[in-house]
N, C-alpha and C positions, 0 to 999 in steps of 0.2 A: 750300960749304954746300948741303946737300940742299934741294930745293924740291918742292912738290906741283903736278903738272900734271894738270889736269882736261880731258878731251876729251869734248864732247858730239857724238856721231856721229849723223848723220841719214840716211846712205845705207848700203845693203847691198852685199854682194859682187856683182860683175859689173854692177851698175847703172851704175857709173862707177868711178873709181879712189879715191874718197874713203875707203872702208873699208880698202883695202889701205894707203893712205898713213897713215891714223890709227893702225892697229895697228902698222905699222912704226915710226912716230914714237914710239909708246908704248914699244916694245921698246928703241929707241935711248935714250930718256930713262931708262929703267930701267938700261940698260947704263952710264950716266953717274952712277948712284947716286940718281936722283930717284924720288919716289913718284909713282905713276900712278893716277888715278881715271878711269873711263870710264862715261858714261851713254849708253845706246843708246836712241834715240828714232826714231820714223818707221820707215822700212824697215830701219834698222840693228838693230831688235829680231830680225830673221831670223837674224843671225849669233850670237845668244845661244843658239840651240837646237842640239842635237846633229844632225849630218847623218844623214839617212835615205836611204842610197843606193838606187837602183833596181836590182833583181836582174836579171841576164841581159843580153842584147844589145838591149834595146828602148829605147835612149836617143834614137834618131833625131837624133843630133848627130854631125856629121862629126868624124873623128879630129883634124884640124887645129884645129877650134874647141875641142874638149876639151883639147888641149894648151895652148891659150891660157887657157881658163877655170880649169882646175885650180889653177894656181899663185896665182890671185887669191882663192881661197877663204880665209876668215879664221878658220875654226873652231880650227885648231891654233895660230895666232898668238894668238888670244884666250885659249886655255887656257895658253899659255906666259906671257902677261902676268899671268894670275891666279897661276900657279905661282910666279912671281917676286915676289909680294906685291901685285900690282895689285888694285884694288877696282873690280869691274865689276857694274853693275846695269842693268836694263831699265825701260821704261815699260810697266806691265802693261796699260794702256789701249790702247796701240798693238799689243800682242800680241793682245789680245781683238779689236780691229778687223781684224786680219789672219788670224784664225782659227787661231792657233798657241799660244794660251794654255796648252793642256794638254800640249804637247810638252815633253820633258825638255831641261833646260838643259845647256849645255857645263859641265863640272865647275867649280864655284866661282862661276858667274854667280848674281847675287842678283835676286830678284823685287823691283821697285822702283816708285817713283812720283815725279812731279815735286815734290809737296809735302814729301816726306820725303827720299828718296834724293838727288835732284838738289840740293835746298836744302842738305843736309849737305855735299855736294861743294863747292857755291859758298862756303860758310862756311869751308872748310878748304883753299881753293886759293890758290896763289901766282900761277898762270897758268891762264886759261881759254881754250880754243879750241873754237869751234863749227865742225865740218867737215861740209859737206853742200851739196846744191843745192836 
């Protein structure tokens, strides 16, 4: 029987492994036929926005470190979760506090809030996980 998993994610990419874990867990749950809802709160709101790569060779990051960081980015996994029926929304207050409110969302991410979006998720969940430090 299909269940609904809701993940409240509090951490962004490269901050620790929480965002990578949560997005991979969401994909695994979908692979087993379960519905996934994700609410991005705190630094996790950063993964809701489309990546704006720096042009040129002015990164000032060594190649070895880039090789470590790139696979931990969650933008594509988040888009995949949404493409497979996942419902993902953010906390607009946290976006505003981080100065990213006007940036474009990853395709399918919804503008959200605790009182509406997250409450709806809570009321329709079989399992709730909060992932973050």
